[in-house]
C-alpha positions as CSV (number, residue, x, y, z in Angstrom):
1,Q,196.9,124.0,228.6
2,V,199.3,127.1,226.4
3,Q,199.0,130.3,228.9
4,L,200.7,133.8,228.6
5,V,200.2,135.7,231.1
6,E,201.5,140.0,231.4
7,S,202.5,141.7,233.9
8,G,204.2,145.2,234.6
9,G,201.9,147.8,233.1
10,G,200.6,150.7,235.0
11,L,200.9,154.7,234.7
12,V,203.8,156.5,233.9
13,Q,205.3,159.8,233.0
14,P,206.8,161.1,229.4
15,G,210.6,160.8,229.6
16,G,209.4,157.4,232.0
17,S,210.2,153.1,232.0
18,L,208.4,150.2,232.4
19,R,209.4,146.3,232.4
20,L,206.9,144.2,230.9
21,S,207.0,140.6,232.0
22,C,204.8,138.1,230.3
23,A,205.0,134.2,232.0
24,A,204.2,131.1,229.7
25,S,203.9,127.7,230.7
26,G,202.0,124.8,228.6
27,F,204.7,124.3,225.9
28,L,208.4,124.1,225.6
29,F,209.1,128.0,225.8
30,S,212.8,127.8,224.8
31,D,211.6,126.5,221.1
32,Y,209.7,129.2,220.1
33,V,209.9,132.9,218.9
34,M,207.9,135.5,221.2
35,T,206.3,138.3,220.1
36,W,204.5,141.5,222.1
37,H,201.7,143.2,220.4
38,R,200.3,146.5,221.2
39,Q,197.3,148.5,220.8
40,A,196.4,152.0,221.0
41,P,192.7,153.3,221.5
42,G,191.5,153.6,217.9
43,K,193.9,151.4,216.4
44,K,194.7,147.9,215.2
45,R,197.0,145.5,217.3
46,E,200.8,146.0,215.8
47,L,203.9,144.6,216.3
48,V,206.6,145.5,218.5
49,A,208.9,143.2,218.9
50,H,209.7,139.9,218.6
51,I,212.6,138.0,219.8
52,G,214.0,134.1,219.1
53,W,215.0,131.1,220.5
54,T,217.9,131.9,222.6
55,G,217.2,135.8,222.5
56,R,219.9,136.3,219.9
57,V,217.4,137.3,217.5
58,T,215.1,140.3,218.0
59,N,213.4,142.7,215.6
60,Y,211.6,146.2,216.7
61,E,209.2,148.7,214.9
62,D,210.5,151.8,213.6
63,S,209.2,153.9,216.6
64,V,210.3,151.5,219.3
65,K,213.6,151.0,218.0
66,G,216.8,152.4,220.4
67,R,213.8,152.5,223.7
68,F,212.3,149.6,224.4
69,T,214.7,145.9,224.4
70,V,213.3,142.4,224.5
71,S,214.6,139.2,226.5
72,R,213.7,136.4,227.6
73,D,215.0,134.0,230.2
74,N,214.6,130.6,229.0
75,T,215.4,129.6,232.9
76,K,211.9,131.4,233.9
77,N,209.8,131.1,230.9
78,T,209.4,134.2,231.0
79,M,209.8,137.5,228.3
80,Y,210.4,141.0,228.8
81,L,210.3,143.9,227.3
82,Q,212.0,147.0,228.5
83,M,210.3,150.2,227.8
84,N,212.5,153.5,228.2
85,S,211.7,157.2,227.1
86,L,208.4,156.3,227.2
87,R,206.2,158.3,225.2
88,P,202.6,159.7,225.1
89,E,202.2,157.3,221.9
90,D,203.0,154.1,223.5
91,T,199.7,154.3,225.4
92,A,198.2,150.7,224.7
93,V,197.5,147.8,225.7
94,Y,200.6,145.6,225.5
95,Y,199.9,141.8,225.3
96,C,202.6,138.9,224.5
97,E,201.9,136.3,221.9
98,V,203.2,132.6,221.0
99,T,202.4,130.9,217.3
100,I,202.0,127.2,218.2
101,G,201.9,125.8,214.3
102,A,198.7,127.3,213.6
103,T,197.3,128.6,216.4
104,T,198.2,132.3,217.9
105,Y,197.8,132.6,221.6
106,W,197.7,135.5,223.6
107,G,197.6,136.8,227.0
108,Q,195.3,139.3,228.8
109,G,197.2,141.9,227.9
110,T,198.5,145.0,230.1
111,Q,197.8,148.7,230.1
112,V,200.2,151.0,229.7
113,T,199.2,154.8,230.0
114,V,202.2,157.4,229.6
115,S,200.4,160.7,230.5
116,S,201.8,163.5,232.1
């Protein structure tokens, strides 16, 4: 029943911006911490950002601090990732994630490519 659907990825030039969305359903969205992960070519999946129940508490991977902003709208069951000042090393598939009890759920991923 839990479903996470990412959108908003695409091709962008270095220094550009993208806004990713994660539409969630099948659970009480506001009760759960949500995260963004990414997996770049040849690398393991890594945590990019996480956000608490109300959006007050956020944490970021060091390389994206000051450039990415995670937010959520609990009235829309949607989490966002605003990505600014994008770099080629940000190129990856970005995944939305929630852990409910002992089960981790992932979206299908959305491709972000940063290239000139």
